[in-house]
N, C-alpha and C positions, 0 to 999 in steps of 0.2 A: 505493501499499499504506499503510496506517495502523499506527503502532505501538500495540499493544494491553496494557495493564499486566498485571502478573501479578495473580492473585485468586484467589478459591475459589467456585465454582459448584455447587450442588446439583441434580442431575438427578432426574426422577421418570417411572415409566412407569405410565400408567392401568391396562394390562391385568392386569400382574403385582402393583399396587399396592406398589411398590418404590421406595425413594429411595436416593440415593448421592451423597455429596460429592466433588468432584474438584479437587486443588490445580493451579493453573497458573502456569507460568512465563510471562513476556513474550513476544509472538510479533507477527508482522506479518499482517493481513488484507486483502484487497482492498476497496475502498470499495463496488464494484459486482459484481454476478454478471457473470462472462464474456461479452461480447457475441459477436454472430454475425461482427463485424469482426475481433476478435480471435483468435476461433478460427480464422477461415478464413487469417489471415496465419499462424498457427503450424502449422497441419495441412493447409491446403490444402482443407479439406473445409467444405460448409455443409448440414449435417444437418436443418436446423430445418423444421418445416412452414410456418411464418409466416417470411416475409422481410423484413428490415430491419436494416440495418448496426448500429445502437444497441440494437436487440432483444437480450433475454437469450439465448444459444445455449441451444436445447432438443432434445428428440428424441437427448441423448446419454446413454449407459451409465455408471456408475460406472468400468467398465473404460476408457471414452473418457476420461473425466475425469483418471484418474489417468496415462494416458498422454499427454495434453495437459500436465500438469504436468511430466513427464519431457522431453518435447520442447523446451518453452520454458526449461526449466533449463538444457539443453543450448545453445540459442540464445543465451543469456546468458551462457555459461561457467560456470553454477553446477554443483555436484555434484547429481545427481539424487537425489531423495528416496525413490524407489522400485528395487526389483531384483525382476525377473519371474523365474519360475521356471517354463520352458516343460514340464518334466515332469509337473509336477503342476498346472499352470494355477493358480498362485498367485503372490503378491505380498508382499514384506516392506519395511516402512518403514524406512530407515535414520535414526533419530532424530538422529544426529549431523551429517547433511547439512543444508545451507542452502537448497537448490534448493526449488522451488517444491513444494507438495503440496496436499491437501485438508485443511481444518479436521477436527479432532475435534469431536464434538458439543458436548462441554464448550466447547471454544473458541469454536464457533458461538453457543452460548447465553450466554457470557459476552458476547461483542461484541453480540448482539442486545440483551441488557438494558441495556449501557451503565452500569451503576451503578444500576439502577432494580430494584425487587422486584416490580412489577404484571405482569399478562399482556401488556401491550404497552408500547413507550416512548412513546406518543401516542394521539391519536385515530385510529381505523382508518382512516378515510375521508381522512384527512390524511396517512398514513404507507404505505397499502399499494393495490396493485391487488387486489380479491377480487372475488368474483361481484356482491357489491352495488354497485360502482361500475366495473366493468373493462369492462362491456357485451361480456361473454363474449370477450374477445380479450387477447393479450399486449400489454404496452405497453413502449416505451423506457426503459431503465433511468435513475434520476434523475428520474422524473417526481414522485415523492411526496417528503414531507418526510424528512430524515435523523435519525437518533437523536443523541443529545447527543455520541457519539464519532465523528459524519461518516459512519456506515456507511447505504447507502441500500437499499430494497428488501429487508432483513431478513427482513420479513414480506411474504408476497403475491408476485404476479406468476409468480414459479417456486419450487418446491421446489429446496432444494440438497442435494445429495450430501454426505455427511462420512465420514470415514475409517472410523468404528466398524462393527464386526457388530453387529447389532440385538440379537440374542440366540440364541448358536450351539447353545444346547441345544434349541431349540424350532424355529428358522427356518434353522439351518444357516449358510450363506455372505450371507444377507440383508444389507444395508448401510442404515444410517439416513440418512433424509431429515429435513429441517427447513425451516420457515419456511412453508408454504401457499403456494396458486398463485391464479392469475386466476381459475380455476373453482372456488374453495373457497368454503364458506360461513365466516361470520366466526369460528366457533369453531375451525377449525382454523390461523387465523392467530394463533396466540400464542407467545410466546417458549418455553414447555415441550413444545409438541406434537411427539410422535417420530411418525415413519411409516417404514415398512420397503418396502424391494423388492428383489428379485432383482439382483446387479450387472450382469446384462446387459439389464436392462429399459431401454427408451427410450419416452418419450410427450412429448406437446408443452406439457407443464407442469413438466418437470423440466430443471433446469439446475445449474450450479454456481458458485462463488467460490474464489479460491485464497489459500494462506497460505503463510507462511515461519516457519521457527523463526529466533530471534535468537541470533547467537553468544555464546558465554559465558553 
C-alpha cells in the first residue's frame, strides 16, 4: 500500500458535459491491482478466464470486490469498511473504518495522475497494456512503467471498480469503472475516462485495486 497525499481533483463526464471538484484527505492505495493469487488466498476462489498467479483477477463483479475487501480486513484484524443490508440488497460504507475498501473515483484519478495534469502519466506504450500492444490478452501486473507515485497499471490491463455510483438518476445502481483495459483502444486509456456497469457485471477485462483510509 502506498500513502497518497491529500489534494483536489476535478472530475468530468463527457456524456453530461459536467465537471466537479473533490477535496481529498490522505489515504492509501495498492500499488497493483489485486492478483489472482491474492484473491484466491483471501476467498478460496479463482474466477478469472485467463489463469496466472500474477495476472490481475478479472471476472469479478463490484459486489465480489467489496466482499473481498471485508474478508481481507477481517483476516488482518481490521474493522470492515462495508455493512451489508440483506433486506434491501444494499451496502453502506463506514467512512470511520480503516479496513480495506474500494477507492472512490476521485481517489483513483488523483493517484493515477500523480501530480500531472495531462491525459496520461507517460507514453502509453510504456505505461499500459492496451489493444495496441497487448496482443489481445491480459498481462501480469507490474509489467509496464509506474507513475511518479509508484502505481502500476493504473491505465490499461484491466478496468478497475470504484466505490461510486455513476449517475443514480439515469443509471440507478451502476458503478464507476476507471482506467481502460487490455482490449481497449488508446482513447479509453486516459486518467479522466469514466465507464459504468451494473454492480453484478463480470467480464474478463474488469478487476480492482484496494484502498484504505488513514486514521486521523
